[in-house]
ChimeraX commands (.cxc) that place a marker at each C-alpha (Angstrom):
marker #1 position 112.51,128.65,103.20 radius 0.5
marker #1 position 114.87,127.86,100.32 radius 0.5
marker #1 position 112.69,126.56,97.48 radius 0.5
marker #1 position 114.40,125.27,94.33 radius 0.5
marker #1 position 111.04,125.07,92.50 radius 0.5
marker #1 position 108.61,127.96,92.00 radius 0.5
marker #1 position 105.12,127.41,90.56 radius 0.5
marker #1 position 103.59,130.57,89.12 radius 0.5
marker #1 position 99.86,130.68,88.40 radius 0.5
marker #1 position 98.56,128.00,90.74 radius 0.5
marker #1 position 95.37,126.49,89.35 radius 0.5
marker #1 position 94.33,122.85,89.39 radius 0.5
marker #1 position 97.53,121.54,87.77 radius 0.5
marker #1 position 99.90,123.84,89.66 radius 0.5
marker #1 position 98.35,123.01,93.00 radius 0.5
marker #1 position 98.51,119.27,92.43 radius 0.5
marker #1 position 102.10,119.50,91.15 radius 0.5
marker #1 position 103.08,121.34,94.34 radius 0.5
marker #1 position 101.51,118.58,96.41 radius 0.5
marker #1 position 103.44,115.93,94.47 radius 0.5
marker #1 position 106.75,117.71,94.96 radius 0.5
marker #1 position 106.28,118.54,98.63 radius 0.5
marker #1 position 104.77,115.28,99.87 radius 0.5
marker #1 position 106.21,112.79,97.40 radius 0.5
marker #1 position 109.68,114.18,96.69 radius 0.5
marker #1 position 110.35,116.37,99.76 radius 0.5
marker #1 position 111.37,119.26,97.49 radius 0.5
marker #1 position 110.91,122.86,98.61 radius 0.5
marker #1 position 108.28,124.73,96.60 radius 0.5
marker #1 position 107.15,128.34,96.49 radius 0.5
marker #1 position 103.79,129.28,95.00 radius 0.5
marker #1 position 102.97,132.52,93.24 radius 0.5
marker #1 position 99.49,133.81,92.40 radius 0.5
marker #1 position 98.35,137.23,91.31 radius 0.5
marker #1 position 95.00,136.76,93.09 radius 0.5
marker #1 position 94.82,137.50,96.81 radius 0.5
marker #1 position 91.90,135.10,97.33 radius 0.5
marker #1 position 93.82,132.26,95.71 radius 0.5
marker #1 position 96.87,132.98,97.88 radius 0.5
marker #1 position 94.70,132.70,100.97 radius 0.5
marker #1 position 93.30,129.37,99.73 radius 0.5
marker #1 position 96.80,128.03,99.13 radius 0.5
marker #1 position 98.00,129.09,102.58 radius 0.5
marker #1 position 95.06,127.25,104.16 radius 0.5
marker #1 position 95.64,124.15,102.03 radius 0.5
marker #1 position 99.43,123.85,102.44 radius 0.5
marker #1 position 100.10,125.55,105.75 radius 0.5
marker #1 position 103.81,125.92,106.39 radius 0.5
marker #1 position 104.76,123.25,103.83 radius 0.5
marker #1 position 105.22,125.88,101.10 radius 0.5
marker #1 position 105.74,129.63,100.85 radius 0.5
marker #1 position 102.97,131.59,99.13 radius 0.5
marker #1 position 103.27,135.07,97.64 radius 0.5
marker #1 position 102.54,137.07,94.52 radius 0.5
marker #1 position 104.13,136.20,91.17 radius 0.5
marker #1 position 107.21,138.34,91.75 radius 0.5
marker #1 position 107.82,137.27,95.33 radius 0.5
marker #1 position 107.65,133.54,94.61 radius 0.5
marker #1 position 111.00,133.53,92.78 radius 0.5
marker #1 position 114.28,134.01,94.63 radius 0.5
marker #1 position 117.99,133.44,94.11 radius 0.5
marker #1 position 117.43,129.85,95.31 radius 0.5
marker #1 position 114.95,129.09,92.51 radius 0.5
marker #1 position 116.35,126.73,89.89 radius 0.5
marker #1 position 113.16,125.57,88.17 radius 0.5
marker #1 position 110.10,127.68,87.36 radius 0.5
marker #1 position 106.79,126.01,86.48 radius 0.5
marker #1 position 104.37,128.26,84.58 radius 0.5
marker #1 position 100.68,127.39,84.64 radius 0.5
marker #1 position 98.97,130.71,84.02 radius 0.5
marker #1 position 97.64,132.27,80.81 radius 0.5
marker #1 position 99.52,131.37,77.62 radius 0.5
marker #1 position 100.82,134.85,76.78 radius 0.5
marker #1 position 102.00,135.26,80.37 radius 0.5
marker #1 position 103.88,131.97,80.10 radius 0.5
marker #1 position 105.73,133.19,77.00 radius 0.5
marker #1 position 106.71,136.46,78.68 radius 0.5
marker #1 position 107.77,134.85,81.94 radius 0.5
marker #1 position 109.62,132.01,80.22 radius 0.5
marker #1 position 111.84,134.45,78.34 radius 0.5
marker #1 position 112.59,136.34,81.55 radius 0.5
marker #1 position 113.43,133.33,83.70 radius 0.5
marker #1 position 115.54,131.65,81.04 radius 0.5
marker #1 position 117.59,134.83,80.74 radius 0.5
marker #1 position 117.98,134.82,84.54 radius 0.5
marker #1 position 119.44,131.31,84.39 radius 0.5
marker #1 position 116.49,129.14,85.43 radius 0.5
marker #1 position 115.00,126.05,83.82 radius 0.5
marker #1 position 111.37,126.56,82.79 radius 0.5
marker #1 position 108.44,124.14,82.53 radius 0.5
marker #1 position 105.39,125.43,80.67 radius 0.5
marker #1 position 101.86,124.05,80.45 radius 0.5
marker #1 position 100.51,125.63,77.27 radius 0.5
marker #1 position 98.24,123.48,75.10 radius 0.5
marker #1 position 97.36,125.75,72.17 radius 0.5
marker #1 position 99.28,125.90,68.88 radius 0.5
marker #1 position 100.09,129.62,68.85 radius 0.5
marker #1 position 101.35,129.67,72.45 radius 0.5
marker #1 position 103.56,126.65,71.81 radius 0.5
marker #1 position 104.97,128.25,68.65 radius 0.5
marker #1 position 105.88,131.41,70.60 radius 0.5
marker #1 position 107.67,129.31,73.23 radius 0.5
marker #1 position 109.58,127.25,70.66 radius 0.5
marker #1 position 110.83,130.55,69.26 radius 0.5
marker #1 position 112.73,130.93,72.56 radius 0.5
marker #1 position 114.96,127.96,71.71 radius 0.5
marker #1 position 118.00,130.16,71.08 radius 0.5
marker #1 position 117.35,132.11,74.28 radius 0.5
marker #1 position 117.36,128.87,76.26 radius 0.5
marker #1 position 120.51,127.61,74.51 radius 0.5
marker #1 position 122.34,130.88,75.11 radius 0.5
marker #1 position 121.44,130.67,78.81 radius 0.5
marker #1 position 122.44,126.99,79.00 radius 0.5
marker #1 position 118.98,126.11,80.32 radius 0.5
marker #1 position 116.04,123.86,79.41 radius 0.5
marker #1 position 112.65,125.12,78.26 radius 0.5
marker #1 position 110.02,122.38,78.41 radius 0.5
marker #1 position 107.05,123.25,76.20 radius 0.5
marker #1 position 103.53,121.94,76.76 radius 0.5
marker #1 position 103.86,119.73,79.85 radius 0.5
marker #1 position 100.32,118.78,80.75 radius 0.5
marker #1 position 97.99,115.89,79.87 radius 0.5
marker #1 position 98.09,116.50,76.13 radius 0.5
marker #1 position 100.40,117.87,74.97 radius 0.5
marker #1 position 102.83,116.59,77.58 radius 0.5
marker #1 position 102.01,113.03,78.52 radius 0.5
marker #1 position 101.02,112.46,74.88 radius 0.5
marker #1 position 104.52,113.56,73.77 radius 0.5
marker #1 position 106.03,111.09,76.21 radius 0.5
marker #1 position 103.86,108.28,74.84 radius 0.5
marker #1 position 104.86,109.16,71.26 radius 0.5
marker #1 position 108.54,109.14,72.23 radius 0.5
marker #1 position 108.15,105.79,74.00 radius 0.5
marker #1 position 106.30,104.18,71.10 radius 0.5
marker #1 position 108.83,105.60,68.65 radius 0.5
marker #1 position 111.58,103.51,70.25 radius 0.5
marker #1 position 110.12,100.42,68.52 radius 0.5
marker #1 position 110.45,101.91,65.00 radius 0.5
marker #1 position 113.32,102.37,62.58 radius 0.5
marker #1 position 111.66,105.60,61.39 radius 0.5
marker #1 position 108.58,107.39,62.70 radius 0.5
marker #1 position 106.60,109.37,60.13 radius 0.5
marker #1 position 103.13,109.78,61.68 radius 0.5
marker #1 position 101.77,110.81,65.09 radius 0.5
marker #1 position 98.05,111.28,65.72 radius 0.5
marker #1 position 96.69,112.35,69.10 radius 0.5
marker #1 position 93.16,112.47,70.49 radius 0.5
marker #1 position 92.17,113.81,73.91 radius 0.5
marker #1 position 89.05,113.59,76.07 radius 0.5
marker #1 position 88.42,115.74,79.13 radius 0.5
marker #1 position 89.99,118.77,80.81 radius 0.5
marker #1 position 91.91,119.48,84.01 radius 0.5
marker #1 position 90.01,122.54,85.20 radius 0.5
marker #1 position 88.23,125.76,84.17 radius 0.5
marker #1 position 91.10,127.24,82.13 radius 0.5
marker #1 position 91.80,123.94,80.41 radius 0.5
marker #1 position 88.10,123.52,79.63 radius 0.5
marker #1 position 87.96,127.02,78.15 radius 0.5
marker #1 position 90.98,126.19,75.98 radius 0.5
marker #1 position 89.36,122.94,74.88 radius 0.5
marker #1 position 86.22,124.73,73.75 radius 0.5
marker #1 position 88.21,127.46,72.03 radius 0.5
marker #1 position 90.40,124.94,70.20 radius 0.5
marker #1 position 87.33,123.49,68.49 radius 0.5
marker #1 position 86.75,126.75,66.58 radius 0.5
marker #1 position 89.15,128.70,64.38 radius 0.5
marker #1 position 92.14,126.96,62.80 radius 0.5
marker #1 position 93.55,123.47,63.25 radius 0.5
marker #1 position 97.12,122.83,62.08 radius 0.5
marker #1 position 97.57,119.46,60.38 radius 0.5
marker #1 position 100.92,118.13,59.17 radius 0.5
marker #1 position 100.82,116.53,55.72 radius 0.5
marker #1 position 103.88,115.52,53.68 radius 0.5
marker #1 position 106.05,117.34,56.22 radius 0.5
marker #1 position 104.23,120.68,55.75 radius 0.5
marker #1 position 101.63,122.25,58.03 radius 0.5
marker #1 position 98.24,122.96,56.47 radius 0.5
marker #1 position 95.38,124.88,58.06 radius 0.5
marker #1 position 91.95,123.31,58.32 radius 0.5
marker #1 position 88.75,124.33,60.08 radius 0.5
marker #1 position 88.84,123.32,63.72 radius 0.5
marker #1 position 85.77,121.34,64.72 radius 0.5
marker #1 position 85.69,119.53,61.36 radius 0.5
marker #1 position 86.91,116.09,60.30 radius 0.5
marker #1 position 84.62,114.14,62.61 radius 0.5
marker #1 position 86.09,110.76,63.51 radius 0.5
marker #1 position 85.41,108.03,66.07 radius 0.5
marker #1 position 88.42,107.76,68.41 radius 0.5
marker #1 position 88.82,104.76,70.69 radius 0.5
marker #1 position 90.11,105.35,74.21 radius 0.5
marker #1 position 90.91,102.93,77.05 radius 0.5
marker #1 position 87.88,101.23,78.65 radius 0.5
marker #1 position 85.45,102.10,80.04 radius 0.5
marker #1 position 85.48,105.33,77.99 radius 0.5
marker #1 position 85.49,103.51,74.64 radius 0.5
marker #1 position 84.68,105.23,71.37 radius 0.5
marker #1 position 83.96,108.97,71.28 radius 0.5
marker #1 position 83.37,111.43,68.45 radius 0.5
marker #1 position 86.46,113.60,68.00 radius 0.5
marker #1 position 87.19,116.64,65.85 radius 0.5
marker #1 position 90.27,118.44,64.54 radius 0.5
marker #1 position 91.47,121.04,67.05 radius 0.5
marker #1 position 93.84,123.99,67.24 radius 0.5
marker #1 position 96.01,122.41,69.92 radius 0.5
marker #1 position 99.80,122.11,70.01 radius 0.5
marker #1 position 100.38,118.36,69.62 radius 0.5
marker #1 position 101.22,118.33,65.87 radius 0.5
marker #1 position 103.67,121.23,66.19 radius 0.5
marker #1 position 105.44,119.69,69.18 radius 0.5
marker #1 position 105.52,116.25,67.56 radius 0.5
marker #1 position 107.26,117.70,64.50 radius 0.5
marker #1 position 109.70,119.59,66.73 radius 0.5
marker #1 position 110.62,116.39,68.58 radius 0.5
marker #1 position 110.62,114.08,65.53 radius 0.5
marker #1 position 112.16,115.80,62.48 radius 0.5
marker #1 position 111.31,112.82,60.20 radius 0.5
marker #1 position 107.59,113.31,60.83 radius 0.5
marker #1 position 105.42,113.62,57.71 radius 0.5
marker #1 position 101.89,113.50,59.11 radius 0.5
marker #1 position 100.42,114.63,62.43 radius 0.5
marker #1 position 97.04,115.67,63.76 radius 0.5
marker #1 position 95.31,116.53,67.03 radius 0.5
marker #1 position 91.69,115.87,67.96 radius 0.5
marker #1 position 89.42,116.69,70.87 radius 0.5
marker #1 position 86.20,114.93,71.78 radius 0.5
marker #1 position 82.94,116.86,71.92 radius 0.5
marker #1 position 79.29,116.06,72.51 radius 0.5
marker #1 position 76.98,116.53,69.48 radius 0.5
marker #1 position 75.12,119.50,70.99 radius 0.5
marker #1 position 78.35,121.15,72.13 radius 0.5
marker #1 position 79.82,120.72,68.65 radius 0.5
marker #1 position 76.70,122.22,67.03 radius 0.5
marker #1 position 76.88,125.25,69.33 radius 0.5
marker #1 position 80.50,125.78,68.32 radius 0.5
marker #1 position 79.80,125.43,64.59 radius 0.5
marker #1 position 76.98,127.98,64.78 radius 0.5
marker #1 position 79.07,130.42,66.79 radius 0.5
marker #1 position 76.50,130.55,69.59 radius 0.5
marker #1 position 77.42,131.62,73.14 radius 0.5
marker #1 position 78.84,128.77,75.20 radius 0.5
marker #1 position 78.15,128.09,78.84 radius 0.5
marker #1 position 81.07,129.25,80.96 radius 0.5
marker #1 position 83.13,126.41,82.43 radius 0.5
marker #1 position 82.55,125.51,86.06 radius 0.5
marker #1 position 84.96,126.10,88.91 radius 0.5
marker #1 position 85.85,122.54,89.84 radius 0.5
marker #1 position 88.36,120.08,88.46 radius 0.5
marker #1 position 87.16,117.98,85.54 radius 0.5
marker #1 position 86.38,114.27,85.75 radius 0.5
marker #1 position 88.15,111.33,84.17 radius 0.5
marker #1 position 89.91,112.09,80.90 radius 0.5
marker #1 position 91.86,110.07,78.37 radius 0.5
marker #1 position 94.44,110.40,75.65 radius 0.5
marker #1 position 95.10,108.20,72.65 radius 0.5
marker #1 position 98.41,108.41,70.77 radius 0.5
marker #1 position 98.86,106.57,67.48 radius 0.5
marker #1 position 102.39,106.31,66.08 radius 0.5
marker #1 position 103.15,104.93,62.63 radius 0.5
marker #1 position 106.36,104.31,60.76 radius 0.5
marker #1 position 108.78,101.77,59.33 radius 0.5
marker #1 position 110.17,98.71,61.07 radius 0.5
marker #1 position 112.32,96.29,59.10 radius 0.5
marker #1 position 111.06,97.69,55.81 radius 0.5
marker #1 position 107.36,97.24,56.70 radius 0.5
marker #1 position 104.70,99.63,57.94 radius 0.5
marker #1 position 104.14,99.38,61.68 radius 0.5
marker #1 position 101.77,101.13,64.09 radius 0.5
marker #1 position 101.41,101.35,67.87 radius 0.5
marker #1 position 98.53,102.95,69.78 radius 0.5
marker #1 position 99.02,103.85,73.45 radius 0.5
marker #1 position 96.47,105.31,75.81 radius 0.5
marker #1 position 95.99,106.70,79.31 radius 0.5
marker #1 position 92.79,106.93,81.34 radius 0.5
marker #1 position 93.12,109.30,84.30 radius 0.5
marker #1 position 92.04,112.63,85.71 radius 0.5
marker #1 position 93.93,115.14,83.53 radius 0.5
marker #1 position 94.97,117.32,86.47 radius 0.5
marker #1 position 96.34,114.36,88.40 radius 0.5
marker #1 position 98.33,112.95,85.48 radius 0.5
marker #1 position 99.62,116.41,84.48 radius 0.5
marker #1 position 100.82,117.12,88.01 radius 0.5
marker #1 position 102.64,113.79,88.22 radius 0.5
marker #1 position 104.40,114.52,84.93 radius 0.5
marker #1 position 105.42,118.03,86.00 radius 0.5
marker #1 position 106.78,116.74,89.31 radius 0.5
marker #1 position 108.95,114.15,87.57 radius 0.5
marker #1 position 110.20,116.70,85.04 radius 0.5
marker #1 position 111.05,119.18,87.79 radius 0.5
marker #1 position 112.99,116.51,89.69 radius 0.5
marker #1 position 114.90,115.63,86.50 radius 0.5
marker #1 position 115.78,119.28,85.88 radius 0.5
marker #1 position 117.18,119.64,89.39 radius 0.5
marker #1 position 119.67,116.92,88.52 radius 0.5
marker #1 position 122.66,117.66,86.29 radius 0.5
marker #1 position 122.79,116.92,82.59 radius 0.5
marker #1 position 119.53,118.47,81.34 radius 0.5
marker #1 position 119.72,119.37,77.63 radius 0.5
marker #1 position 119.76,123.03,76.63 radius 0.5
marker #1 position 117.09,124.58,74.44 radius 0.5
marker #1 position 113.36,124.16,73.87 radius 0.5
marker #1 position 112.21,120.53,74.08 radius 0.5
marker #1 position 109.05,118.51,74.67 radius 0.5
marker #1 position 108.13,116.39,77.67 radius 0.5
marker #1 position 109.26,113.23,75.90 radius 0.5
marker #1 position 112.77,114.51,75.23 radius 0.5
marker #1 position 114.18,115.28,78.69 radius 0.5
marker #1 position 114.99,111.77,79.92 radius 0.5
marker #1 position 114.60,108.23,78.55 radius 0.5
marker #1 position 110.85,107.68,77.97 radius 0.5
marker #1 position 110.86,104.28,79.67 radius 0.5
marker #1 position 112.50,105.70,82.78 radius 0.5
marker #1 position 109.96,108.50,83.02 radius 0.5
marker #1 position 107.01,106.17,82.45 radius 0.5
marker #1 position 108.20,103.87,85.24 radius 0.5
marker #1 position 108.40,106.84,87.59 radius 0.5
marker #1 position 104.92,107.98,86.55 radius 0.5
marker #1 position 103.61,104.48,87.20 radius 0.5
marker #1 position 104.86,104.76,90.78 radius 0.5
marker #1 position 102.84,107.97,91.03 radius 0.5
marker #1 position 99.73,106.14,89.80 radius 0.5
marker #1 position 99.73,107.00,86.07 radius 0.5
marker #1 position 99.37,103.84,83.96 radius 0.5
marker #1 position 99.71,103.40,80.22 radius 0.5
marker #1 position 97.82,100.84,78.14 radius 0.5
marker #1 position 98.78,99.55,74.70 radius 0.5
marker #1 position 95.59,99.64,72.67 radius 0.5
marker #1 position 96.87,98.45,69.28 radius 0.5
marker #1 position 100.17,97.27,67.85 radius 0.5
marker #1 position 100.58,95.67,64.45 radius 0.5
marker #1 position 102.70,95.46,61.32 radius 0.5
marker #1 position 101.51,95.44,57.76 radius 0.5
marker link #1:1,2 radius 0.2
marker link #1:2,3 radius 0.2
marker link #1:3,4 radius 0.2
marker link #1:4,5 radius 0.2
marker link #1:5,6 radius 0.2
marker link #1:6,7 radius 0.2
marker link #1:7,8 radius 0.2
marker link #1:8,9 radius 0.2
marker link #1:9,10 radius 0.2
marker link #1:10,11 radius 0.2
marker link #1:11,12 radius 0.2
marker link #1:12,13 radius 0.2
marker link #1:13,14 radius 0.2
marker link #1:14,15 radius 0.2
marker link #1:15,16 radius 0.2
marker link #1:16,17 radius 0.2
marker link #1:17,18 radius 0.2
marker link #1:18,19 radius 0.2
marker link #1:19,20 radius 0.2
marker link #1:20,21 radius 0.2
marker link #1:21,22 radius 0.2
marker link #1:22,23 radius 0.2
marker link #1:23,24 radius 0.2
marker link #1:24,25 radius 0.2
marker link #1:25,26 radius 0.2
marker link #1:26,27 radius 0.2
marker link #1:27,28 radius 0.2
marker link #1:28,29 radius 0.2
marker link #1:29,30 radius 0.2
marker link #1:30,31 radius 0.2
marker link #1:31,32 radius 0.2
marker link #1:32,33 radius 0.2
marker link #1:33,34 radius 0.2
marker link #1:34,35 radius 0.2
marker link #1:35,36 radius 0.2
marker link #1:36,37 radius 0.2
marker link #1:37,38 radius 0.2
marker link #1:38,39 radius 0.2
marker link #1:39,40 radius 0.2
marker link #1:40,41 radius 0.2
marker link #1:41,42 radius 0.2
marker link #1:42,43 radius 0.2
marker link #1:43,44 radius 0.2
marker link #1:44,45 radius 0.2
marker link #1:45,46 radius 0.2
marker link #1:46,47 radius 0.2
marker link #1:47,48 radius 0.2
marker link #1:48,49 radius 0.2
marker link #1:49,50 radius 0.2
marker link #1:50,51 radius 0.2
marker link #1:51,52 radius 0.2
marker link #1:52,53 radius 0.2
marker link #1:53,54 radius 0.2
marker link #1:54,55 radius 0.2
marker link #1:55,56 radius 0.2
marker link #1:56,57 radius 0.2
marker link #1:57,58 radius 0.2
marker link #1:58,59 radius 0.2
marker link #1:59,60 radius 0.2
marker link #1:60,61 radius 0.2
marker link #1:61,62 radius 0.2
marker link #1:62,63 radius 0.2
marker link #1:63,64 radius 0.2
marker link #1:64,65 radius 0.2
marker link #1:65,66 radius 0.2
marker link #1:66,67 radius 0.2
marker link #1:67,68 radius 0.2
marker link #1:68,69 radius 0.2
marker link #1:69,70 radius 0.2
marker link #1:70,71 radius 0.2
marker link #1:71,72 radius 0.2
marker link #1:72,73 radius 0.2
marker link #1:73,74 radius 0.2
marker link #1:74,75 radius 0.2
marker link #1:75,76 radius 0.2
marker link #1:76,77 radius 0.2
marker link #1:77,78 radius 0.2
marker link #1:78,79 radius 0.2
marker link #1:79,80 radius 0.2
marker link #1:80,81 radius 0.2
marker link #1:81,82 radius 0.2
marker link #1:82,83 radius 0.2
marker link #1:83,84 radius 0.2
marker link #1:84,85 radius 0.2
marker link #1:85,86 radius 0.2
marker link #1:86,87 radius 0.2
marker link #1:87,88 radius 0.2
marker link #1:88,89 radius 0.2
marker link #1:89,90 radius 0.2
marker link #1:90,91 radius 0.2
marker link #1:91,92 radius 0.2
marker link #1:92,93 radius 0.2
marker link #1:93,94 radius 0.2
marker link #1:94,95 radius 0.2
marker link #1:95,96 radius 0.2
marker link #1:96,97 radius 0.2
marker link #1:97,98 radius 0.2
marker link #1:98,99 radius 0.2
marker link #1:99,100 radius 0.2
marker link #1:100,101 radius 0.2
marker link #1:101,102 radius 0.2
marker link #1:102,103 radius 0.2
marker link #1:103,104 radius 0.2
marker link #1:104,105 radius 0.2
marker link #1:105,106 radius 0.2
marker link #1:106,107 radius 0.2
marker link #1:107,108 radius 0.2
marker link #1:108,109 radius 0.2
marker link #1:109,110 radius 0.2
marker link #1:110,111 radius 0.2
marker link #1:111,112 radius 0.2
marker link #1:112,113 radius 0.2
marker link #1:113,114 radius 0.2
marker link #1:114,115 radius 0.2
marker link #1:115,116 radius 0.2
marker link #1:116,117 radius 0.2
marker link #1:117,118 radius 0.2
marker link #1:118,119 radius 0.2
marker link #1:119,120 radius 0.2
marker link #1:120,121 radius 0.2
marker link #1:121,122 radius 0.2
marker link #1:122,123 radius 0.2
marker link #1:123,124 radius 0.2
marker link #1:124,125 radius 0.2
marker link #1:125,126 radius 0.2
marker link #1:126,127 radius 0.2
marker link #1:127,128 radius 0.2
marker link #1:128,129 radius 0.2
marker link #1:129,130 radius 0.2
marker link #1:130,131 radius 0.2
marker link #1:131,132 radius 0.2
marker link #1:132,133 radius 0.2
marker link #1:133,134 radius 0.2
marker link #1:134,135 radius 0.2
marker link #1:135,136 radius 0.2
marker link #1:136,137 radius 0.2
marker link #1:137,138 radius 0.2
marker link #1:138,139 radius 0.2
marker link #1:139,140 radius 0.2
marker link #1:140,141 radius 0.2
marker link #1:141,142 radius 0.2
marker link #1:142,143 radius 0.2
marker link #1:143,144 radius 0.2
marker link #1:144,145 radius 0.2
marker link #1:145,146 radius 0.2
marker link #1:146,147 radius 0.2
marker link #1:147,148 radius 0.2
marker link #1:148,149 radius 0.2
marker link #1:149,150 radius 0.2
marker link #1:150,151 radius 0.2
marker link #1:151,152 radius 0.2
marker link #1:152,153 radius 0.2
marker link #1:153,154 radius 0.2
marker link #1:154,155 radius 0.2
marker link #1:155,156 radius 0.2
marker link #1:156,157 radius 0.2
marker link #1:157,158 radius 0.2
marker link #1:158,159 radius 0.2
marker link #1:159,160 radius 0.2
marker link #1:160,161 radius 0.2
marker link #1:161,162 radius 0.2
marker link #1:162,163 radius 0.2
marker link #1:163,164 radius 0.2
marker link #1:164,165 radius 0.2
marker link #1:165,166 radius 0.2
marker link #1:166,167 radius 0.2
marker link #1:167,168 radius 0.2
marker link #1:168,169 radius 0.2
marker link #1:169,170 radius 0.2
marker link #1:170,171 radius 0.2
marker link #1:171,172 radius 0.2
marker link #1:172,173 radius 0.2
marker link #1:173,174 radius 0.2
marker link #1:174,175 radius 0.2
marker link #1:175,176 radius 0.2
marker link #1:176,177 radius 0.2
marker link #1:177,178 radius 0.2
marker link #1:178,179 radius 0.2
marker link #1:179,180 radius 0.2
marker link #1:180,181 radius 0.2
marker link #1:181,182 radius 0.2
marker link #1:182,183 radius 0.2
marker link #1:183,184 radius 0.2
marker link #1:184,185 radius 0.2
marker link #1:185,186 radius 0.2
marker link #1:186,187 radius 0.2
marker link #1:187,188 radius 0.2
marker link #1:188,189 radius 0.2
marker link #1:189,190 radius 0.2
marker link #1:190,191 radius 0.2
marker link #1:191,192 radius 0.2
marker link #1:192,193 radius 0.2
marker link #1:193,194 radius 0.2
marker link #1:194,195 radius 0.2
marker link #1:195,196 radius 0.2
marker link #1:196,197 radius 0.2
marker link #1:197,198 radius 0.2
marker link #1:198,199 radius 0.2
marker link #1:199,200 radius 0.2
marker link #1:200,201 radius 0.2
marker link #1:201,202 radius 0.2
marker link #1:202,203 radius 0.2
marker link #1:203,204 radius 0.2
marker link #1:204,205 radius 0.2
marker link #1:205,206 radius 0.2
marker link #1:206,207 radius 0.2
marker link #1:207,208 radius 0.2
marker link #1:208,209 radius 0.2
marker link #1:209,210 radius 0.2
marker link #1:210,211 radius 0.2
marker link #1:211,212 radius 0.2
marker link #1:212,213 radius 0.2
marker link #1:213,214 radius 0.2
marker link #1:214,215 radius 0.2
marker link #1:215,216 radius 0.2
marker link #1:216,217 radius 0.2
marker link #1:217,218 radius 0.2
marker link #1:218,219 radius 0.2
marker link #1:219,220 radius 0.2
marker link #1:220,221 radius 0.2
marker link #1:221,222 radius 0.2
marker link #1:222,223 radius 0.2
marker link #1:223,224 radius 0.2
marker link #1:224,225 radius 0.2
marker link #1:225,226 radius 0.2
marker link #1:226,227 radius 0.2
marker link #1:227,228 radius 0.2
marker link #1:228,229 radius 0.2
marker link #1:229,230 radius 0.2
marker link #1:230,231 radius 0.2
marker link #1:231,232 radius 0.2
marker link #1:232,233 radius 0.2
marker link #1:233,234 radius 0.2
marker link #1:234,235 radius 0.2
marker link #1:235,236 radius 0.2
marker link #1:236,237 radius 0.2
marker link #1:237,238 radius 0.2
marker link #1:238,239 radius 0.2
marker link #1:239,240 radius 0.2
marker link #1:240,241 radius 0.2
marker link #1:241,242 radius 0.2
marker link #1:242,243 radius 0.2
marker link #1:243,244 radius 0.2
marker link #1:244,245 radius 0.2
marker link #1:245,246 radius 0.2
marker link #1:246,247 radius 0.2
marker link #1:247,248 radius 0.2
marker link #1:248,249 radius 0.2
marker link #1:249,250 radius 0.2
marker link #1:250,251 radius 0.2
marker link #1:251,252 radius 0.2
marker link #1:252,253 radius 0.2
marker link #1:253,254 radius 0.2
marker link #1:254,255 radius 0.2
marker link #1:255,256 radius 0.2
marker link #1:256,257 radius 0.2
marker link #1:257,258 radius 0.2
marker link #1:258,259 radius 0.2
marker link #1:259,260 radius 0.2
marker link #1:260,261 radius 0.2
marker link #1:261,262 radius 0.2
marker link #1:262,263 radius 0.2
marker link #1:263,264 radius 0.2
marker link #1:264,265 radius 0.2
marker link #1:265,266 radius 0.2
marker link #1:266,267 radius 0.2
marker link #1:267,268 radius 0.2
marker link #1:268,269 radius 0.2
marker link #1:269,270 radius 0.2
marker link #1:270,271 radius 0.2
marker link #1:271,272 radius 0.2
marker link #1:272,273 radius 0.2
marker link #1:273,274 radius 0.2
marker link #1:274,275 radius 0.2
marker link #1:275,276 radius 0.2
marker link #1:276,277 radius 0.2
marker link #1:277,278 radius 0.2
marker link #1:278,279 radius 0.2
marker link #1:279,280 radius 0.2
marker link #1:280,281 radius 0.2
marker link #1:281,282 radius 0.2
marker link #1:282,283 radius 0.2
marker link #1:283,284 radius 0.2
marker link #1:284,285 radius 0.2
marker link #1:285,286 radius 0.2
marker link #1:286,287 radius 0.2
marker link #1:287,288 radius 0.2
marker link #1:288,289 radius 0.2
marker link #1:289,290 radius 0.2
marker link #1:290,291 radius 0.2
marker link #1:291,292 radius 0.2
marker link #1:292,293 radius 0.2
marker link #1:293,294 radius 0.2
marker link #1:294,295 radius 0.2
marker link #1:295,296 radius 0.2
marker link #1:296,297 radius 0.2
marker link #1:297,298 radius 0.2
marker link #1:298,299 radius 0.2
marker link #1:299,300 radius 0.2
marker link #1:300,301 radius 0.2
marker link #1:301,302 radius 0.2
marker link #1:302,303 radius 0.2
marker link #1:303,304 radius 0.2
marker link #1:304,305 radius 0.2
marker link #1:305,306 radius 0.2
marker link #1:306,307 radius 0.2
marker link #1:307,308 radius 0.2
marker link #1:308,309 radius 0.2
marker link #1:309,310 radius 0.2
marker link #1:310,311 radius 0.2
marker link #1:311,312 radius 0.2
marker link #1:312,313 radius 0.2
marker link #1:313,314 radius 0.2
marker link #1:314,315 radius 0.2
marker link #1:315,316 radius 0.2
marker link #1:316,317 radius 0.2
marker link #1:317,318 radius 0.2
marker link #1:318,319 radius 0.2
marker link #1:319,320 radius 0.2
marker link #1:320,321 radius 0.2
marker link #1:321,322 radius 0.2
marker link #1:322,323 radius 0.2
marker link #1:323,324 radius 0.2
marker link #1:324,325 radius 0.2
marker link #1:325,326 radius 0.2
marker link #1:326,327 radius 0.2
marker link #1:327,328 radius 0.2
marker link #1:328,329 radius 0.2
marker link #1:329,330 radius 0.2
marker link #1:330,331 radius 0.2
view
C-alpha cells in the first residue's frame, strides 16, 4: 500500500492521528513501532486499513510526511534524517530542551526545501495555534502566557511530572531567564466545568516556541496544573507513582495574549476543553493534510504558522475541537 504519511512511535496520540487520517481523510498511513507487542495491537485495531512494521520499515519512497511521536531525543535524530531525505516532518515534543534541539534544524529543513513542525500536540501545538489566532487582533503582540491541565497518555504524563522539577524558562524583556520549575504558584482559570486550578511554572516548550513564532515577544511563560500533594512530592524530591497505561481524562489549555491595539493595551484569553490525545490527533491530521498540499513553508515552524489560523481552527471544529474566548478587553 502506498502511504504518503508515516507515523513513527505509535502511542495514544499517534494511534488517534492515524485513525483521523484513515477514516476522516482517506489518506494512506503506515505505522512504525519498535515494540513487537504494540505492532500486534495496531494490526488488530486497524486491520488492513494501514500497514504496520518496525520504525525502519514504515517509511518508503512514497512517504512524504513523517509524524514523530516517540521519545524526544529520538524525534530529534529522526527529524534530521527524514528532512535530509526530502520529507516533511511533524514532531510532538513538549519539553524545552527537545524543542530547542529541533529548532536548531531550521537550516537543515530550509536546505532540503521541507517543513519541520515543532511541538504539535495539545500544548505546545494547539496552544500555538490559539496564540497565532488571537494575535491577528493586535497591532503588536508582546506577551503570551500558557497554562495546561491534563495529559494525553503515559509518556505525556511522565513529561508533565518531570517538567514540574528542574528549570523553567521564562521570557522577560525579550530575554530568557531560568527559574525553578514548580514555583510561582498561580490560580489559572480554564473553560467550565474545570474552572480555577493551581498552576506552576514548568520546563515545557511553549515560551521558546512562542518567541520563535512571534519575534516581537517580550514576555512568555508556561504553567502546568498540579494537585497540592503531587506538588509537595515533587518539591521534596520524593519518588513519584509511575503513570498508568491508559489515556488521560479531560484536559484544558488556556492561552493569554497581550499587546497593543490602536495605541492601547489589549488582551485576549482563549481556551480549549477536550481530551488531550483527541485534540492533538485532530491537529496532527490537519497539519499532515496541509503538508501534502503544495506551498508549505520551508524551515522549522510552529503549529500556528503553517496555514491561516482561522482556516485551521474551522477545520478542527469540524473534527470536534472547539475554542472558547474566556476574556477579551482593552485598557
